[in-house]
N, C-alpha and C positions, 0 to 999 in steps of 0.2 A: 818923709818918704821910705825912707831904705830901713828906718823903726818896724813899720807896718808890715811889710816885708819881711820882715826877718821872725816876725809875731808869724806870718801865716806862715813862712816856711817853717819854725816853730810847732805851729798848733797841725804840718802835718808830721813831724816825724812823730812827733806824741802820740798822734792820730793811726801811724805805722806801725810805732809798737805795742801799743796796744790792742792794736783790731788782729796786727799782721802776722808780724813777731811769734805768737801765739800758734798760729798755723802751721810754723817751717814741715813738721814734722809731718806730720796728716798730708804737704803739698810733696814734699817730698818719695811720701810712701805713691800719692797716687803718681802723678812721673815716674815712678819705675816700673808701675804695670801703663801704664802708657809707654813706654818708648822701650823697655826692656833692660835697658842695658843703663846704670849708672853712670857713666859719662854722658849721658842727650837727660836724662832723669833731674842732671842737675843743671843742665843750662837751662831746659824746660822754670824748671824753682826758682832759679835764674833770673829770666823774661817773663815768670809768672810779678815774681816778686816787683820788679821793674815796673811793669806798665802799674801796676797796683798803688807801686807808691806814685806817677807822675798820675795817676784819678784821683788819689785819696779824699780832695778837693769833693766829687765828685759824691763820693761812698756816703751812707746813711749813717752808715754805725747798726746797722740791722745784719743780721747772718752774712758775715765778714765769713764763716769758709764753705758757703754758698756762692758770693760773690768771688772771689780767690778763684773756688775751682770752675767758674763760671771764664775769665779770664783766661784760667790756663787751659780751660778747655780750650777757647777761638786760638790761643797760643799752636795751642796743639796742629788745629786743625789748618794756622797758615804754614805747618814744618809741613805736613802733611803736601799743601799745595806746593812748595816747590819743590817738594825731589818725587812728586806723583811720572812724571815721564819716567823715572830710572824707577821706580816699581811694576807700568806695566810694561815691557821690556817683554817678559815674557811671562802673561798671564794664564797659561798655565801649567804654570812650572807644580803649585803647592796639589793639586792636583796628580799631577805625574808622583809627589811623593806619598800624595796617600793610597796610588794604587799602590805599588811598592810595599805598600807594607800588607806583610804577611797575614792575613785570612785566622790562619787557622785560635790563636788565641790561647797556646800551647805556654805552660810550665803555673805556678802553683800564682795563685789572687796577687800576691807579695810581688814574687820578682814580672809580674805582667806593668801593675800600679807602679811601678818605682823606673822599669826602662825604660830604655831612650823610644822606644817606636810609642810607646802610650802619651812621653809627651809632646815627640810630632806629629799623632794624632793629635793633642786635644790644642797642643801650638796652631794647625790646619784644621781644627774645626771653629775652631774660635777668628783664625784672620777668614775663612769663609762667611763669618755671619755678616751679613749689612752693619754698612756703620752704625746704623741706629742702635743695634742688637747688639755688639759691641762694647758701646756704649756702657749701657744700661748693664750690665754682664761687668763690667770695668767697676763701676761703680759700689752696685751691691756685691755681689762676689768675693772680689777681688779688694776694694776699701772699705769692706765692710761700713758705707753708708746706710742710711736707712731707707723707705719706698719715700720718703716726702722730702726726706733732704737732697735725692736722686732728679725729684721729681726738676726741685726748686733751683736746682743746676740747672736741667737741662731746658726745662723750661713749657715741662709738659704736663699733666695731672698724675695724679697718681693713679689710675686705670689707666694710663699709656704705660706707664715705667713696669705696670706690673701684669701687662700683658705683652710686649718686646720683651720684658724678662721671657714669661713662660715661655715664648716662640722660638727664643735664644739656644733657653735652657732642650726644649725640643730639638732642634736643627742640631746640635750638640752632640745629644742623646742618640739620634740616628744615627751622625758620621761614623762616633765611637761603633755603636753598635752592625754598621756597615763594611768596617776595619778587623770581626769580633772580640773587640774589646769590650764588651757593652752587650746584655743580653739586648735577644729583640723583643720588642713589642707586638702586641698583637692588636690589629685596628689600628686607628688612627691615634698622632701621640702630642 
């Protein structure tokens, strides 16, 4: 009986080493884009690895990256649920920051793009997106996943991923234009 448990444990460790360990660098990169802080990213990856290890018996060996990113996404959603009341104390804070940004856009393009103002406006525009749009931008534009990989992680069709990405980029572009940091477009974006 004890030998059978050891064999199952060995199989779990072997599967973990085969499917999970090679994806740790990707997990760290994605976690950093999700949390924006190294220490939080490391905690999220650790939580993801722990959950993956416990679920190895249920993993079919197909698409380990998508499986791990789904685990990570769910872990991050759970972290946000626990913190949500703290985040909702001042819901207008990011709008106030955006309103405080000067709309002149003065200076050469390099100064504008590298400046703190640009970073703050981009961060505010990104954070103002609905969660489903932020997820798509994060996975495709920040983490470099393909449309198909992103669709697998989110459990939606590829067309939905493309639509959400288009809408997210348009909303961010509009925010940048409103702050004077991007050209305004004629008509609908």
